[in-house]
N, C-alpha and C positions, 0 to 999 in steps of 0.2 A: 504494500500500500504506500502511495506517495501523497503527501499533502495532509490536510486535516483528517482527524479520525472520522469515521462514518457517524451518521446521525444517531443510530441505535446505541452505539458505544458511548457517545456523548451523553445521551439521556440516562443510560444505565449506570455509567461508571464515573462521569465527571460531575454532572448536576447533583448527584446524590452525595458527593464528597466535598463539602465546602467548609469544613471546620466549624468553629463556633458561630452561632447565629448572632447577628447584631442589629439592633433597631435602627441604627444609622444607615444601613444599607437600603437604599430606595430601589435600585436595580442592581442585581447581582448577575452571576453567570446565566446566560439565556441564549437559546438558539437565535442566531441572526442579530445579536446585540454586540456592538463594537466596543463598548466601554462600560465600566460600572459607574453608578451614580451614588454618591454618599451625601447624606444630609449633615451639614455643619450647622453651627449656631445660627448664622444669618445668611447662609448661601448653600450652594450645592457644589460638590467636587466631582469631576469626571476623571477617571483614571483608567489607563489601558496599557497592555503589555504585548509586545510582538518580538519574535526572532526575525532577524534580517540576514539573508544569504545573498552574496554577490553572484551574478551570472559569470560564466567562465571568461568572458572578454570584457567585463565591466572595469572601467577605470576607477581609481580611488575617488575621484570627484563625483562620478555617477553613483558609486556605492554610498557615498556620504549623503547625496541628495535623497535617494530612496529611503535610507535609514531614517533621516529626520522626517520626511514627509509621510511615509507610511505610518510611523508612530503618531505624528501630529494629526493625521487625517482621522484616526479613530476617535480623537477628542473633538475635533471640529464638527463631525457629524452628529454629535450630541448637543450642538448649538452652543458650545462653550469654547472660548479662546484657549488653545493650548499654550501653557505658560512655563512649565518646568519639565525637565527630563533628566533621567540617568540612563547610562547604557553600559553594557558589559562587552568589551572587545576581546574576543578569544582569537589567538594567533598561532599558526604553526611555528615551531622553533626556529625555522630558517627564514622567517619573514624579514625583509630588509627594513632597516630603521627609516630610510627615506620614505618608503611607502607608508609606514605607520604614521610618520609625522604629517605627510600630505593628507592622509585620511582623517586624522584627528582635527587638523586645521580646517578642512572642508566641512566636517560635521559642525564645528563651531560656527563657521561662516553661514551655513544654511539655517542653523538654529536661530542665529541673530537676525537674519532677514525676516523671519516670521515671528519675532518677539519671544523666543524661547530661551530661558536661562538653563544652562547645564549645571546641576547642583551635586553631581556625584557619579559614581560608576565603578568600573573595574577594568584593568587592562593587564593581560598576561599571556605567556607562551605555554602551550600544552601539546604534548606529543600526540594526543588523540585527535587533535584538530588538523584538518588537511588543507583548509582554505580560511583566510580571514573571515570571521563570522561575528555578527552581533548576537551574542547568546540571548540577550534580551534588552529591549529598549522600553523604559517605562516613561510615559508622558502623562501629565495631569494639568488641570486648570480649574478655576472656580468661576461661578456665575450665579446671578440671581434666579435664573430659570434654566431649564434644559429642554431639549428635544430628544426623542429616542425613536428607534425603529419600531417601537411598540405603539406609536401614537396615531397611526393611520385611521382616517374616519371615512364612513360611507360617503360616496360621491366625490372624494378627493381625486384630482387628476394625478396620474403617475407620470413623472417627468424624469428624463435622464440627461446628463451633460456629456459633452465631448463625443461620445459614440461607444459602440460595443468593441471589446477586444483591445483596448488601448495598451495595457501592459503586455499582453501576449505578443502583439505586433512589434512593440519596441524591443522586447527580449529576443524574439526570433530574428529580427533584422540585425541585431548585434551578433548573435551566435552563428547565424547561417547566411551571412552577407555574401560569401563566396558563391553559394548556390543561387541565391536570389538575384544577384546582379546580372546573371545571364538569362533570367527567366521572367522578371517583371520590369516595368518601366523604371528608369533611373530616378525620375522625380518622385515616384511612389516610394521607392526604397529610402531616399534621403528624407522624405517627410516622415516616414515611419521611424527612422533612426532618431529623429529629433523628438519623438514622443517620449523618450526616456525621462525628459523633464516635465512631462505631463502626468506622470504617475503620482498624482496628488489630488486630493479633493479639498484641501485646506481653503483655497480661495472660493471654490464653488459653494462649500458649506457655509462659509462666512457670509456670503451674499444671501443665501437662503435663510440663515438664522435671523436676518433683519426683516424678514417678511412674516407678518403675524399669521398668515394662512398656512405656513409650512408646518405639518403635523408629524412627519417622520422622515428620517434620512438614514442612508446606509451606503457604504462604498461597495462596489461590485468586485469582490476579490475572487477567490476560487469558485468556479461554476458560473462566473460572469453575471451579466445582467439578468439572465433567466433565473439563476438562483437568488440573486439579490432581491428581485421582485417577490419571489416566493417567500423568502425569509421575512420581509416586511409584513406580508399578509399573515404568515404564521405567527409572528411575534405580536401582531395587533389583533389576532383573532378575527380576521376579515377574509373576504374573497377578493378576487381581482380578475379583470379581463384586459388582456394585452393584445393589441393589433400589430402583428409583426411587420406589416408594411410601413408602419410609422417609426420603426427603430432607426436610430441614427447609425448609419453604416458608412463611415468615411472610406473613400475610394482606396487610399493607400493601405488601410487596415484590411479591407476585403482582398486586396491584391496579395498581400503578404500571407495572411491566414488562409485565403482560398487556395493558394499554391499547395499548402499542406493539407487541404481538404478539411479545414477546421471551421465549424460554424461559430461565427464571432459572438453570438449572444449567449453561447454556452461555455465560454472560456474566460480565464482570469482577466480581469479588467480593472485593476486598481487604477484610479484616475477618473473613473466614471462614477458620478454621484447619482444614486437612485433616490428619489424623494417623492413625497406626496404633498399636494397643496390644494387648498380650498379653491373651487372654481372662481370665486369673486376676487381672489388676489393673484391668480395665475398669470394674467396678462402683465401685471406689474413685474412679477418675478422674471418672466421671459424677456421683458424689456431691459431689466437690470443686467441679465446675463448678456444680452446683445451689446449693451454699453461697455461691458467688461471684456468683450471679445471672446466669450465662451458660448459655444453652440449648445443649445438646449431644445428639447422637443417633448411634447406630450405623447406618451405611447400607450396609455390605457387609463382605466378607472378602477378605484377601489369599490368593492361591492359588499353586500352582506355575506357573512360566513356561509350561509346556507347555499349560496350560489357557487361556492367553490373557487378554485384557482383555475382559470381558463386562458387560452390564447386563440386568436383568430389568425389562420394562415391559409392563404389561397381560397378564402371563402368557407373553410371548414373550421368549426369550433372544436378545440381539442383541450384535454386536461393539461394544465401546466404542472409538470413534475420536475423537480430540480435534477440536473444531470447526476447520474450515479457516480461519475468521476469526471474530472476535468481533463479532456483529451490533449490539452496543451502540453501536459507533462510528458506524454509519450514522445512528442516531437522534441521537446526541450532536452530530455535525457538521452535521446538519440544523438543530439548535438554533443552532449557530455561524452558519449561513447567515442565521438570523433576526436575529442580532446583527451581521451583516456590515458591511463598510465603509459608514460613514454618508454618504459622498458619492455612493453609488449612488442612482439614481432609484428610485422605488417599482416602476416597470416592470422595471428591471434586476434588482432583488431578487426580484421575482416570477418572472421567467424563470429565474434562478439556482436558486431553490427548486424550481421545476417540473423543471428538468434533473436535480436530485438525486433527486427522486421517480421520474422515468423511469428513472434509472440503477439505483435499488433494484429496480424491477420487472423490469428486464432482468437484473440480477444474480441475482434470485430465479427467473428464467426462467419467467415466467407464460404461456408460449406456448400452453398448453392452454386458457387462458381467453380468448385473443385471437379476435375474430371474423374471418371471412374478409376483411372489408373493412379490417381493422386497427383498433386502438384509439386513441382520442385522449383527452387530458385537457384540460379547459378549466378555468382557474383565474382568477377575477375579482379585480381589485384592490379595495381597500377603497372602498366607495361607488360602485363601477363600475356603469354603466347602459347601456353600449353595447359593441359587439363590439371596438372599438379598445382597450378597457380590459380585455380578456380574453386571457390568455396561452394558447397552444396549441402543438402540435408539428407543423410542416409535414411532411407525408408520413406522420405517425402512428407508432405502435409496431406493427411487423408481425412475422410469423413467417418466419424464413429458416432452413430446414433444422432445424426443431425448436428454434429459438433465438429468443427475443424480442429485437428490435433496434429502437432508436429511430432513425428515418431521419435526423433533423436536430435542430438546436438549437431550443429553444422561442423563439417570437416572439409579440409582441402581435398579436391579430387573426388568428391562424393557423388557427383552427378555427371554421367558421361554424355547423355543425349543433350541436356540443356547446356552443359559445359561446352560441348563441341559447337552448339548453335551460337552461343554468345561470342566465342572465338571467331566464328565465321563472320558474324555481323561486324566485329571490330576490324576486320580486314578492310572494310569499306567505310565504316564509321567508328573511328577510335574513341569517340566520346561515349559510346555505349559502354555501360558498366555491368548491367545485370539483365536477366531475362527470367520470365516465369510463364509456365504453361497453365492455361485455364480451360474450362469447358467451352465448347463451341456449339451454339445453337442460335436460333433466330433472335431470342430475347437478349442473349448476351451480346450479339452483334449490334442489336438496336441500342443497348445500353452504352456500348462503346461509341456509337454515333452520337447519342445524346450527350455524352461526356466531351464531345469535340475532339476525339482521338482519331488520328489518321490511320487508316487500315489498308494494308496491301495483301492481296490474295496470292498465294503460291499457285502455280499452274496445276491443272489436273494431271494425275499419274497415268502412265500408259498401262492399260489393263487394270487400273486401280491398285497397282502394286508399286512399292518402293523397296528395293533390296540393297544391301550393302551400304555404300556411301551415296546412293542416289538422292536421298533427302538433302544432304549437304550440297550436292551438285545443283539441285533445283533451287535451294536457298541462295546459292552463289549467283545463279542466273537472275533471280528476282532482285537481289541487292545491287547487282551491277547496273540495273536500270533505274535505281532510285536516286533522285537528286538530293533528298534530305532523309535523315533517319526517321523511319516510320515509328509510330507508337505501337502498332499492332501488326503482326503477321498471322495469317490464317493458313492452316495446313489443309491440303485437299482430302477428299474422300479416299480412303484406302481400305482394302479388304483386311479384316481382322485387326484393324488399328483405329483407335478412337480419333475423331477429328478434334483439333485443338485450336486455340488462339495462343499466340506467344506475345506477351506484353514485355516491351523493351524499356529499360530505364537508364538514364544517364547517371543515376545514383540510386541507392536504396530508398532514399526519401522520395525521389521522383517516381520510383516504382510503386511505393506505397500510395502516393497521391493518385496515380492512374488506376490502380486496382480498387481502391476504396471509392473512387469516383464511379467506376463500373458497378460496384456493389450498390451504391446509392441509387443510381439510375435503374439498375435491374429490379430493385425493390419497388420502384414506382410504376413499373410496367404491368 
């Protein structure tokens, strides 16, 4: 499991273990609540705690920004100005002092910019720590009143700022820039990279806190806007109706996340404020956001609890259920695999990355796309020219009781047919890195077309038979007439051999994107 514990565990083992009860606790641990509220003699205190981890390519300055702003955002959404903070900086033993000094100075600078005083903390080196980590940042502030995610009222407009998938797009742009730069528009990539400093709702929440009609606020972290809306409804004991056509979906974020087949309203989006506001003050709030240069939009309405949590998509009303997991992490940790332990051989890294891809396909349960013979993925190492330099899965990915299962761990030289195929493709298109065989039928081909994938058909076989190396000869003939690398090759009808499609990727991530896009469209047919 990656990320927050699941809802059931939280209810059973976290909410029930909160130490001594205190009358001063107005709001304690609760699903979808960002900070605690404590009653003081003449005011309220909001206090929140977060761990902060840097992404693999994050600079000290960017790490400092997200440290301060993620912690401060949890207080700001309670309608209270974040005022004080402590943080615990845990460091690997070999961390350079220049980096530490730069990080600490930047944390202080960003805290000062938004009026936060650092009043304590801890800094130390530990062997168990592999990357500089904020073990915990505690932020607090006081105010005469507060707002909480529990305050939504019937008839409130549901509003979001900036758009869906802000944090996911920023992190993916940083970590997978080399892949993205050849596959999306340069302007989209640069805009998405700049969003790292939009991973904050401090300003958004401060504007909303001055509007008397704002009843609930929440930042869209793991599970994105979809989960954020659901958590407000749950915390408030209300229902909600969201119209997905009204979601803010910035072009650059859709380009980055769409490349990895991620639905932007279901993935981590720190920087997006989800709030509810009375209709009579909504126009003023939207005008205030416009003056501040923050995009905001109404996406739905709070309803009575009896009406449940629903969303309207393509004219169909569906139940709004939070994502069971945030699929952003699958892509993000594949990026981590690309940066994995430097002492691994290239073959070990390749097999580890292939294992992750196979796990994603099994987790997505692509069993309806699997051929009767099972599917294999062949992935060739850089400059590889022989089967021993191609990773595959011994025993393949097969269907067991309507479930996709990878039979064993990837190994070098484990797939002869797919391995020979990718090596043949690379003779004409050296950018090709991997290939996977899937079921071929009318619906699958239609799904490929709907996904916008280019398909090339191999020629019919003489007497419907292919013997020896005739398949590779026919493949060579087809490739010789291709001007660009196709996404899909289809095999011809053959006696006693299953017809297949071969999906070609320039990387394992590219292959995942194509296969999951086929699955998505196949499901809709």
